[in-house]
C-alpha positions in Angstrom: 2.6 56.8 -8.4 0.7 54.3 -6.2 -2.4 55.7 -4.6 -2.0 56.4 -0.9 -4.7 53.9 0.2 -2.7 51.1 -1.5 0.5 51.7 0.5 2.0 48.6 2.1 1.9 48.2 5.8 5.0 49.0 7.9 7.5 46.1 8.2 7.2 44.0 11.3 9.9 44.6 13.9 13.1 42.6 14.1 13.3 39.4 12.0 9.5 38.9 12.0 8.0 38.4 8.6 4.7 38.5 6.8 4.7 35.0 5.3 2.5 34.0 2.4 1.5 30.4 1.8 0.0 29.0 -1.3 -0.7 25.6 -3.0 -0.1 25.2 -6.7 -0.3 22.5 -9.3 -2.3 19.3 -8.8 -3.9 19.0 -5.4 -2.5 16.4 -3.0 -3.8 15.0 0.3 -1.9 16.8 3.1 -1.7 20.2 1.5 -4.1 21.6 4.1 -2.0 20.2 6.9 1.0 22.2 5.4 -1.0 25.4 5.2 -2.3 24.9 8.8 1.3 24.4 10.0 2.7 27.4 8.2 -0.1 29.7 9.4 0.0 28.6 13.1 3.8 28.4 13.3 4.1 31.9 11.7 1.7 33.3 14.3 3.5 31.4 17.1 6.8 33.0 16.0 5.2 36.5 16.1 4.9 36.8 12.4 1.8 37.3 10.2 0.4 34.7 7.9 -1.3 35.3 4.5 -3.1 32.7 2.4 -2.8 33.1 -1.3 -5.9 31.6 -2.8 -6.1 29.8 -6.2 -2.3 29.4 -6.5 -0.4 31.7 -8.8 -3.6 33.1 -10.2 -4.3 34.6 -6.7 -0.8 36.0 -6.6 -1.3 37.8 -10.0 -4.9 38.9 -9.3 -4.3 40.0 -5.7 -7.2 41.7 -3.9 -9.3 39.3 -1.8 -7.3 36.4 -3.2 -4.5 37.3 -0.7 -5.9 37.3 2.8 -4.4 37.5 6.2 -5.1 34.2 8.0 -5.6 33.8 11.7 -5.2 30.9 14.2 -8.9 29.8 14.0 -9.0 30.0 10.2 -7.2 26.7 9.9 -9.0 24.8 12.6 -10.0 21.3 11.4 -7.9 21.5 8.2 -5.8 18.5 9.0 -8.6 16.0 8.2 -9.6 17.7 5.0 -8.6 16.4 1.5 -7.6 18.5 -1.5 -6.5 22.1 -0.8 -8.9 24.5 0.9 -7.1 27.6 -0.4 -7.5 26.3 -4.0 -5.1 25.8 -6.9 -5.4 26.9 -10.5 -3.3 27.0 -13.7 -2.0 30.5 -14.4 -0.7 31.4 -17.8 -0.2 35.0 -16.8 2.5 34.1 -14.2 4.6 32.3 -16.9 5.2 35.7 -18.5 7.1 38.6 -17.0 4.1 41.1 -16.9 2.2 38.6 -14.7 5.1 38.3 -12.3 5.4 42.1 -12.1 1.7 42.2 -11.0 2.3 39.4 -8.5 5.3 41.3 -7.0 3.2 44.4 -6.7 0.4 42.6 -4.9 2.9 41.1 -2.5 4.5 44.4 -1.7 1.0 46.0 -1.1 0.2 43.3 1.4 3.6 43.6 3.0 4.5 40.0 2.3 8.3 39.4 2.2 8.4 35.6 2.3 6.5 32.9 0.5 6.0 29.2 1.3 4.8 27.2 -1.8 3.5 23.7 -1.8 3.4 22.1 -5.2 5.2 20.1 -7.8 8.4 20.7 -9.7 6.8 23.1 -12.2 5.3 25.2 -9.4 8.5 25.3 -7.5 10.6 26.2 -10.5 8.2 29.1 -11.1 8.8 30.2 -7.5 12.5 30.1 -7.8 12.4 32.2 -11.1 10.2 34.7 -9.2 12.7 35.0 -6.4 15.6 35.5 -8.8 13.7 38.1 -10.8 12.5 39.9 -7.7 15.0 42.8 -7.5 14.3 43.5 -11.2 10.6 43.3 -10.8 10.7 45.8 -7.9 12.9 48.1 -9.9 10.4 48.1 -12.8 7.5 48.8 -10.5 9.4 51.9 -9.2 10.4 53.0 -12.7 6.8 52.7 -14.0 5.7 54.7 -10.9 3.3 52.0 -9.8 5.2 52.0 -6.5 7.5 54.5 -4.8 11.1 54.0 -3.7 10.0 54.4 -0.1 7.3 51.8 -0.5 9.6 49.1 -1.9 12.5 49.9 0.4 11.7 47.1 3.0 11.1 44.6 0.2 14.4 44.4 -1.5 14.7 40.6 -1.0 12.1 37.8 -1.3 12.6 34.5 0.6 10.9 31.5 -0.8 10.7 27.9 0.7 9.4 25.0 -1.3 7.3 22.1 0.0 6.7 19.3 -2.5 3.0 18.3 -2.8 2.7 15.5 -5.4 0.9 12.2 -5.3 3.5 10.8 -7.9 6.4 11.2 -5.5 8.4 12.4 -8.5 10.8 14.9 -6.9 14.4 14.0 -6.4 16.3 14.6 -3.1 13.4 13.4 -1.0 12.0 10.0 -0.1 8.4 11.1 0.0 6.3 14.0 -1.1 3.1 15.3 0.6 0.2 13.2 -0.7 2.1 10.2 -2.1 1.3 7.7 0.7 -2.4 8.7 0.8 -2.6 8.1 -2.9 -0.8 4.7 -2.5 -3.3 3.9 0.2 -6.2 4.4 -2.3 -4.5 2.1 -4.8 -3.8 -0.6 -2.3 -7.3 -0.4 -1.0 -8.7 -0.8 -4.5 -6.3 -3.7 -5.4 -7.2 -5.4 -2.1 -10.9 -5.3 -3.1 -10.1 -6.4 -6.6 -7.9 -9.2 -5.2 -10.9 -10.8 -3.6 -13.0 -11.0 -6.7 -10.0 -12.1 -8.8 -9.4 -15.0 -6.4 -13.0 -15.9 -6.4 -13.2 -16.2 -10.2 -9.5 -17.0 -10.9 -9.4 -13.9 -13.0 -6.5 -11.6 -14.0 -6.7 -7.8 -13.5 -4.7 -5.2 -15.2 -4.7 -2.0 -13.1 -3.5 1.3 -14.4 -2.2 3.9 -11.9 -0.9 7.5 -12.2 2.7 8.3 -13.1 3.6 9.7 -16.5 7.4 10.0 -15.8 7.6 8.4 -12.4 6.8 4.8 -11.6 6.8 5.2 -7.8 3.1 4.6 -7.4 3.2 1.5 -9.7 6.4 0.1 -8.0 5.1 0.6 -4.5 1.7 -0.8 -5.4 3.4 -3.8 -6.9 5.5 -4.3 -3.7 2.6 -3.7 -1.3 0.0 -5.9 -3.1 2.2 -8.7 -4.3 1.5 -8.0 -7.9 2.7 -10.6 -10.5 4.2 -8.0 -12.8 4.7 -4.2 -13.0 5.5 -1.7 -15.7 7.2 1.6 -14.8 8.8 4.3 -17.1 12.2 4.3 -15.5 12.9 0.6 -15.9 11.1 -0.9 -19.0 10.9 -4.6 -19.2 13.2 -6.6 -21.4 12.5 -6.7 -25.1 11.0 -10.1 -24.6 8.7 -8.8 -22.0 5.5 -10.4 -23.5 7.1 -13.8 -23.2 8.7 -13.1 -19.8 5.5 -11.8 -18.3 3.4 -14.7 -19.5 6.1 -17.2 -18.3 6.1 -15.8 -14.8 2.3 -15.6 -14.6 2.0 -19.2 -16.0 4.4 -20.4 -13.3 2.4 -18.8 -10.6 -0.7 -20.4 -11.9 0.9 -23.8 -12.1 2.0 -23.4 -8.5 -1.6 -23.0 -7.5 -2.2 -19.2 -7.5 -5.8 -18.4 -8.4 -5.4 -14.8 -9.3 -3.2 -12.5 -11.3 -2.5 -8.8 -10.7 -0.5 -6.6 -13.2 0.2 -2.9 -12.3 0.8 -0.5 -15.2 1.9 3.1 -14.7 0.2 5.5 -17.2 3.6 6.4 -18.6 4.8 2.7 -19.1 6.6 1.9 -22.3 9.1 -0.7 -23.7 12.8 -0.2 -24.5 11.9 1.5 -27.8 9.6 3.9 -26.0 6.5 2.3 -27.5 3.6 2.7 -25.0 2.5 -0.3 -23.1 -1.2 0.1 -22.6 -3.4 -1.9 -20.2 -5.4 -3.1 -23.2 -2.2 -4.6 -24.7 -1.4 -6.4 -21.5 -5.0 -7.7 -21.2 -4.9 -9.1 -24.8 -1.7 -11.0 -24.0 -3.1 -12.5 -20.9 -6.4 -13.4 -22.6 -5.0 -14.7 -25.8 -1.7 -16.4 -24.8 -2.7 -17.7 -21.3 -6.5 -17.9 -21.8 -7.1 -15.9 -18.6 -10.4 -14.1 -18.0 -8.8 -10.6 -17.8 -10.3 -7.3 -16.8 -8.9 -3.7 -16.8 -9.4 -1.2 -14.0 -8.2 2.4 -14.4 -8.3 4.1 -11.0 -8.0 7.6 -12.3 -8.6 10.6 -10.0 -9.7 8.3 -7.1 -6.0 8.2 -6.4 -5.8 11.9 -5.8 -8.9 12.5 -3.6 -9.9 11.9 -0.1 -8.5 12.6 3.4 -4.8 12.5 4.1 -3.4 9.4 5.8 -1.5 9.8 9.1 1.9 9.9 7.4 1.0 12.7 5.0 -0.5 14.7 7.9 2.7 14.2 9.9 4.9 15.0 6.9 3.0 18.1 5.9 2.9 19.4 9.5 6.6 18.9 10.2 7.6 20.3 6.8 5.3 23.3 7.3 6.9 24.0 10.7 10.4 23.6 9.2 9.5 25.9 6.3 8.7 28.8 8.7 11.9 28.2 10.5 13.8 28.2 7.2 12.2 31.6 6.3 13.3 33.1 9.6 16.8 31.7 9.3 17.3 32.7 5.6 19.5 35.5 4.4 19.4 37.1 0.9 22.3 34.8 -0.1 20.6 31.6 1.0 19.7 29.4 -2.0 16.0 28.6 -2.2 15.5 25.5 0.0 13.1 22.6 -0.5 12.0 20.9 2.7 12.5 17.1 2.2 12.5 13.9 4.2 15.2 11.2 4.0 14.3 8.0 5.8 13.0 9.5 9.1 14.7 12.9 9.1 13.3 16.2 7.9 16.1 18.0 5.9 16.6 20.9 3.6 17.8 20.5 0.0 18.7 23.1 -2.6 15.4 23.4 -4.5 16.8 23.9 -8.0 19.2 21.0 -7.7 16.3 18.8 -6.8 14.2 20.2 -9.7 17.1 19.7 -12.2 17.7 16.1 -11.0 13.9 15.4 -11.4 13.8 16.8 -14.9 16.9 14.8 -15.8 15.0 11.6 -15.2 12.5 12.5 -18.0 15.5 13.4 -20.3 17.2 10.1 -19.5 14.0 8.2 -20.4 13.7 10.1 -23.7 17.3 9.2 -24.5 16.6 5.6 -23.6 19.3 5.7 -20.9 17.3 3.7 -18.4 20.2 2.9 -16.1 20.7 6.6 -15.6 17.0 7.2 -15.1 17.1 4.7 -12.2 20.3 6.1 -10.8 18.7 9.6 -10.7 15.9 8.3 -8.5 16.8 8.1 -4.8 18.6 4.9 -3.6 15.4 3.9 -1.8 13.6 3.6 -5.2 16.2 1.2 -6.5 16.2 -0.8 -3.3 12.4 -1.3 -3.6 12.7 -2.3 -7.2 15.4 -4.9 -6.4 13.3 -6.1 -3.5 10.3 -6.5 -5.7 12.2 -8.3 -8.5 13.8 -10.8 -6.0 10.5 -11.6 -4.2 7.9 -11.7 -7.0 9.4 -14.7 -8.8 11.4 -17.2 -6.8 12.7 -19.2 -9.8 15.7 -17.0 -10.8 18.8 -19.2 -11.4 21.0 -16.1 -11.7 20.3 -15.1 -8.1 20.8 -18.5 -6.6 23.8 -18.9 -4.3 26.2 -21.9 -4.5 24.9 -24.9 -2.4 27.7 -24.4 0.2 26.2 -21.1 1.1 22.6 -22.3 1.5 21.2 -21.8 5.0 18.3 -23.0 7.1 16.7 -19.7 8.2 14.1 -19.8 10.9 11.4 -17.0 11.1 9.7 -16.3 14.4 7.2 -13.7 15.6 7.5 -12.6 19.2 5.3 -10.1 21.1 1.9 -8.5 20.3 0.7 -8.6 16.7 1.5 -5.6 14.4 0.5 -4.7 10.9 3.2 -5.7 8.4 4.5 -8.9 10.3 3.0 -11.0 7.5 4.4 -8.8 4.8 7.9 -9.1 6.2 7.5 -12.9 6.5 6.3 -13.2 2.9 9.3 -11.2 1.7 11.8 -13.1 3.8 10.4 -16.5 2.5 10.4 -15.4 -1.1 14.0 -14.0 -0.9 15.2 -17.2 0.9 13.7 -19.4 -1.9 15.2 -17.2 -4.6 18.7 -17.5 -3.1 18.4 -21.2 -2.4 17.9 -21.0 1.4 15.4 -23.1 3.3 12.9 -20.8 5.2 11.4 -22.4 8.3 8.4 -20.8 10.2 8.2 -21.3 13.9 4.5 -21.2 14.7 3.3 -19.5 18.0 6.6 -18.2 19.1 8.8 -19.8 21.7 6.0 -21.6 23.4 5.1 -23.2 20.1 8.7 -24.2 19.5 9.2 -25.8 22.9 5.9 -27.4 23.5 4.6 -28.3 20.0 7.5 -28.7 17.7 7.0 -32.5 17.3 3.2 -32.6 17.4 1.6 -35.0 14.9 0.5 -34.7 12.2 1.8 -31.2 12.0 4.4 -29.6 14.4 5.1 -26.0 15.0 8.4 -26.0 13.1 7.6 -26.1 9.3 9.4 -25.5 6.1 7.6 -22.9 4.1 6.8 -22.8 0.4 6.1 -19.7 -1.8 2.4 -20.6 -2.2 2.1 -20.8 1.7 2.9 -17.1 2.0 1.9 -15.7 -1.4 -1.3 -14.1 -0.1 0.1 -12.7 3.1 1.2 -9.3 1.9 -2.0 -7.5 2.9 -3.0 -9.6 5.9 -3.0 -8.1 9.4 -2.0 -9.8 12.6 0.4 -12.8 12.5 -0.3 -15.8 10.3 2.2 -18.0 12.1 1.1 -16.8 15.5 2.8 -14.6 18.1 2.9 -14.2 21.8 5.0 -12.7 24.6 6.7 -15.9 25.8 10.5 -15.6 26.2 13.1 -18.3 25.6 14.2 -18.0 29.3 11.0 -19.9 30.2 12.7 -23.1 29.0 16.2 -22.3 27.8 17.5 -25.9 27.6 14.5 -26.9 25.5 15.0 -23.9 23.2 18.6 -24.9 22.6 17.6 -28.5 22.0 15.1 -27.4 19.3 17.6 -25.1 17.7 20.0 -28.0 17.4 17.3 -30.6 16.4 16.1 -28.5 13.5 19.6 -27.4 12.5 18.9 -23.7 12.4 21.7 -21.7 10.7 20.2 -18.3 11.4 17.1 -16.8 13.0 15.0 -13.9 11.8 12.9 -12.3 14.6 9.9 -10.1 13.8 8.4 -8.4 16.8 8.6 -5.7 19.5 10.3 -5.3 22.9 9.7 -9.0 23.7 11.7 -9.9 20.5 14.5 -7.6 21.6 14.5 -9.2 25.1 14.5 -12.7 23.6 17.6 -12.0 21.5 19.2 -10.4 24.6 18.6 -13.6 26.6 19.9 -15.8 23.7 23.0 -13.7 23.4 23.8 -14.0 27.1 23.2 -17.8 26.9 25.6 -18.3 24.1 28.4 -19.4 26.4 26.3 -22.2 27.9 24.5 -23.2 24.7 26.5 -23.6 21.5 23.2 -23.9 19.5 22.7 -20.1 20.0 26.0 -19.3 18.3 24.3 -18.5 15.0 23.5 -15.1 13.5 20.2 -13.5 14.6 18.5 -10.3 13.5 15.4 -8.4 14.7 13.0 -6.5 12.5 11.2 -4.2 14.9 7.4 -4.7 14.5 5.3 -3.1 17.2 2.7 -0.4 17.4 4.5 1.1 20.4 7.7 1.8 18.4 9.7 1.2 21.5 12.5 -1.0 20.3 16.0 0.3 21.0 18.1 0.8 17.8 15.4 2.3 15.6 13.1 5.3 15.1 10.5 3.3 13.2 8.8 0.0 13.8 6.7 -1.9 11.3 3.1 -1.7 12.5 3.3 1.8 14.0 2.0 3.5 10.8 -1.0 1.0 10.6 -1.8 1.8 14.3 -1.6 5.6 13.6 -4.0 5.3 10.6 -6.4 3.3 12.7 -6.2 5.8 15.6 -6.4 8.8 13.3 -9.6 7.4 11.7 -11.1 6.8 15.1 -10.2 10.3 16.3 -11.6 11.9 13.1 -14.9 10.3 13.8 -14.8 11.3 17.5 -13.9 14.8 16.6 -16.8 15.1 14.2 -19.1 14.2 17.1 -17.4 16.7 19.4 -17.6 19.4 16.7 -21.3 18.7 16.0 -22.1 19.5 19.6 -19.9 22.6 19.5 -19.2 22.3 23.2 -17.5 19.0 23.8 -14.0 17.7 24.5 -13.1 14.0 24.2 -10.2 12.4 26.1 -9.0 9.5 24.0 -6.8 6.8 25.5 -4.0 5.4 23.3 -1.9 2.3 23.5 1.8 2.3 23.3 3.0 0.8 26.5 5.3 3.1 28.4 6.3 5.0 25.2 4.4 8.1 24.2 5.3 7.8 20.5 1.8 6.8 19.3 0.0 9.5 21.4 2.4 12.2 20.2 2.3 11.3 16.5 -1.5 10.9 16.6 -1.6 14.3 18.4 0.3 15.9 15.5 -2.0 14.1 13.0 -5.3 15.2 14.4 -4.4 18.6 15.9 -4.9 17.5 19.6 -5.3 20.2 22.2 -3.0 18.3 24.5 -1.1 15.0 24.7 -0.2 13.1 27.9 2.8 10.7 27.7 4.6 8.5 30.2 7.8 10.3 29.5 6.4 13.6 30.7 3.8 12.3 33.2 0.7 14.2 34.4 0.6 16.6 37.3 -2.3 18.6 38.9 -0.8 21.9 37.7 -0.5 20.6 34.2 -4.2 19.7 34.3 -5.1 23.1 35.8 -3.4 24.8 32.9 -5.1 22.6 30.3 -8.5 23.0 31.8 -8.1 26.8 31.9 -7.0 26.7 28.3 -10.1 24.7 27.3 -12.3 27.2 29.2 -10.8 30.2 27.3 -11.0 28.3 24.0 -14.6 27.4 24.3 -15.4 31.0 25.5 -13.8 32.4 22.4 -15.5 29.9 20.0 -19.0 31.0 20.8 -20.5 28.1 18.9 -18.3 28.2 15.8 -18.0 25.1 13.7 -15.1 22.6 14.0 -15.1 23.6 17.7 -14.7 20.0 19.1 -11.5 19.3 20.9 -9.5 16.2 21.6 -7.0 15.3 24.2 -4.9 12.1 23.8 -3.7 10.2 26.9 -1.3 7.3 26.7 -2.5 4.3 28.7 0.5 4.5 31.1 0.8 8.3 31.3 -0.3 8.2 35.0 -1.4 5.7 37.5 -3.6 8.3 39.2 -4.9 10.5 36.4 -6.5 7.9 34.2 -8.4 8.8 31.0 -11.7 8.6 32.8 -10.5 10.6 35.8 -9.2 13.4 33.5 -12.5 13.5 31.6 -14.4 13.7 34.9 -12.1 16.5 36.2 -12.6 18.5 33.0 -16.4 18.0 33.2 -16.4 19.1 36.9 -14.3 22.2 36.3 -16.1 23.3 33.1 -19.1 24.5 35.3 -21.5 23.5 32.7 -19.9 25.6 29.9 -18.9 22.6 27.9 -19.0 18.8 28.1 -16.4 16.1 28.5 -16.3 12.5 27.5 -13.7 9.8 27.4 -13.1 7.1 24.6 -10.9 4.0 24.6 -10.3 2.5 21.1 -8.3 -0.4 22.7 -7.2 -3.2 20.4 -8.7 -1.5 17.3 -5.2 0.1 17.2 -3.5 -3.3 16.6 -5.8 -4.8 14.0 -6.8 -4.2 10.5 -5.1 -4.3 7.1 -1.5 -3.1 7.2 -0.9 0.3 5.8 1.0 0.7 2.5 4.0 2.2 4.4 4.2 -0.7 6.8 3.9 -3.2 3.9 6.6 -1.7 1.7 9.0 -1.0 4.6 8.4 -4.5 5.9 9.4 -5.9 2.5 12.5 -3.7 2.1 13.8 -4.3 5.6 13.0 -8.0 5.6 15.1 -8.5 2.5 18.0 -6.5 4.1 17.7 -8.7 7.2 18.0 -11.9 5.3 21.0 -10.4 3.3 22.5 -9.6 6.7 22.1 -13.2 7.9 23.4 -14.8 4.7 26.6 -12.8 5.1 27.5 -15.3 7.9 27.1 -18.4 5.6 29.9 -20.8 6.1 31.2 -19.3 9.3 31.9 -21.6 12.3 30.0 -21.3 15.7 33.1 -19.7 17.3 33.5 -17.2 14.5 29.9 -16.1 14.7 30.0 -15.9 18.5 33.2 -13.8 18.4 31.4 -11.2 16.2 29.3 -8.9 18.3 27.5 -7.7 15.2 26.1 -11.3 14.6 23.1 -10.4 16.8 21.6 -7.1 15.6 18.6 -4.9 15.3 17.8 -3.4 11.9 16.7 0.2 12.3 16.0 3.5 10.7 18.1 6.1 12.5 17.9 9.6 11.1 18.6 9.4 7.4 20.1 5.9 7.4 19.2 2.3 7.7 21.6 0.7 10.2 22.2 -2.6 12.0 22.8 -2.0 15.7 24.7 -4.7 17.6 22.7 -6.1 20.5 25.5 -6.0 23.0 25.8 -2.2 22.5 22.1 -1.5 22.4 21.4 -3.5 25.6 23.9 -1.4 27.6 23.9 2.0 26.0 20.4 2.5 24.6 17.8 0.5 26.6 15.6 1.7 29.4 14.8 -1.8 30.7 12.5 -0.6 33.5 10.2 1.3 31.1 10.7 -1.0 28.1 11.8 1.7 25.7 15.0 3.3 24.2 17.0 5.7 26.5 17.0 8.2 23.6 13.7 8.7 21.9 14.1 10.8 18.8 10.5 11.9 18.7 10.5 13.6 22.1 11.3 17.0 20.5 8.0 16.8 18.6 6.0 17.2 21.8 6.7 20.9 21.7 5.4 21.1 18.1 2.1 19.5 19.2 1.8 22.2 22.0 2.8 25.0 19.7 0.3 24.2 17.0 -2.5 23.6 19.5 -1.8 26.9 21.3 -1.3 25.0 24.5 0.1 27.4 27.1 3.6 26.8 28.6 4.0 26.3 32.3 6.2 29.5 32.6 3.5 31.6 31.1 0.7 30.6 33.5 -0.3 31.1 37.2 0.7 28.0 39.2 -2.5 28.0 41.1 -5.3 28.4 38.6 -3.5 27.8 35.3 -4.5 31.2 33.8 -2.2 32.6 31.1 -0.7 36.1 31.5 -1.2 36.6 27.7 
């Protein structure tokens, strides 16, 4: 019989749980964000949270490796890389006696639910543990290690899986925690290598991680404009040595000074013979005479702080995991928290694991078509986009001459990371299909005022070499501004007709949306506008109707998160300081809210919610209480984010001064304005790859109107559209509908903003008091 001092605590009342959280398998950036979210959400829901240290080893060993975690224990974890609760291989857990010990340790701690962040192996072990649980409990009673009374409240175990893997190798989800941070390391390294390769006209063969999954290699190829890639799921043709050398030789003949080849560590040919970086190097050196070097990135890809996306993903999935635990019944299949496009969803864990393992089996069986089909549709789309944009001389993809179009590309609005990536992809796709891509330099002002300048006008046909190096460039290489066509509509129509535009591809923000709206309404008066037009939203504000994601917003978030991390370090060093940081975003609070989630902000002020004196009173009182409790602890610095248009009266500086005045000397307050730092810099990998994928879809949309008359195009309300990510889908929203049903013209944002519900998550995870729980006068909480 179990000794009395080891008796488990009494169950929590109602549906409240003691929820354990652990990380297992290889570490991945963002795991700490998941642990923080699970701990704080559990406490916010009235549950208790327990950290299981060192993965399954901690579960088997028990004792001090399973500890109750409190609110302050996870402060500052969002910005930390790796996993702060550790991970370790555990042979004991793979055998039943080890799982019996793990079950006993959980019962003794009173834990009846477990959230596990790891790869497919770790999550498979978790599901086995759950299914064996009743039998494990029975054995513990029969062996008299626990009594019937002790195990009575623990008849069922609920488990929720979060996928932490830099390889992004799990099926049923578009992204795993850590994969975009790892891709960021690769892109950063390749960007650096790119410069030296260009300088010396060298070739570089770069090996990246991915034994059975080529996601990192594929995405690195897309986001760096690599000349050739090797991935396990889609081996190159049997003549790959000749094909690769032919493509690279063509690129060199066109004037390209550098060559980049990306090789996944699990790359092989059709016969499953390994394709090593050294073999590729020898081919480039011996056949093409290129000065070729090999770079193996290794564990650099795994380390470092999480990028903004991985912080958001881990936080939102951690919150959803706790909700899944509280909603689960004994009959609920073990869920895996996933993301499809822009939507957090739950998928059956073991179905996802089986589909993941099937990929490896398909590769072993040399059924590569099946291996590709088992990956998510997004993977195949990215592969197709890469193949059609990396080499433009592909006769099989060329359309008949009658379907060739003159497609104009224009940037409208403020610059955003990824505009150039989208332009490069559109130009490459146009050339592959036989279309003529035309760049309109400097927006509508350039079109109307400088189209016929000598020796070089603002309307120029574009070659592949013109845009080849644009994939990683920030800003706008063809120029962008906020000028609208309505400034000179007759001249705009005249230029459309003069240059015989068959279609227009807009890349930009709300100004681009407004431009197409004006052109649509002018179609009756100007036949030149009766051509298909499509907008790829590109703005840091993410305020274009018809989409939940805009190219450039992720780059902005990364820049802002990096800035805030540095500010928070300063605030924490002084122990008694709060910074009020002003964010851009126009009249949309998207950037402020998402950055707030990514850095663990104490409060976020947005235009949608506004700022009131009572709100400020509550937040200042919350700061007072927080600093009083901290008593000089580390990581005690606090940040408040304030959108630039959150209030006309309570500006960032005014708020900082009010906090300083009301602190009565107990803590300090400063304000910081990063300004246009948020717009500039190298585009993030996510903005690059999404820009490529969406740009290709946009040109495909436009070429669908090839051969149609002006009247046929004008009669089709879908001929002017916005491409957008809405929930779990990529959609084309017709302008006429979006203008009337989804646009807040006054505040320049959509009527329905999907991210608004996330404001409550920011408040919950920061412990910010709710209005109904506080005194209206002084802001003090009743709790």
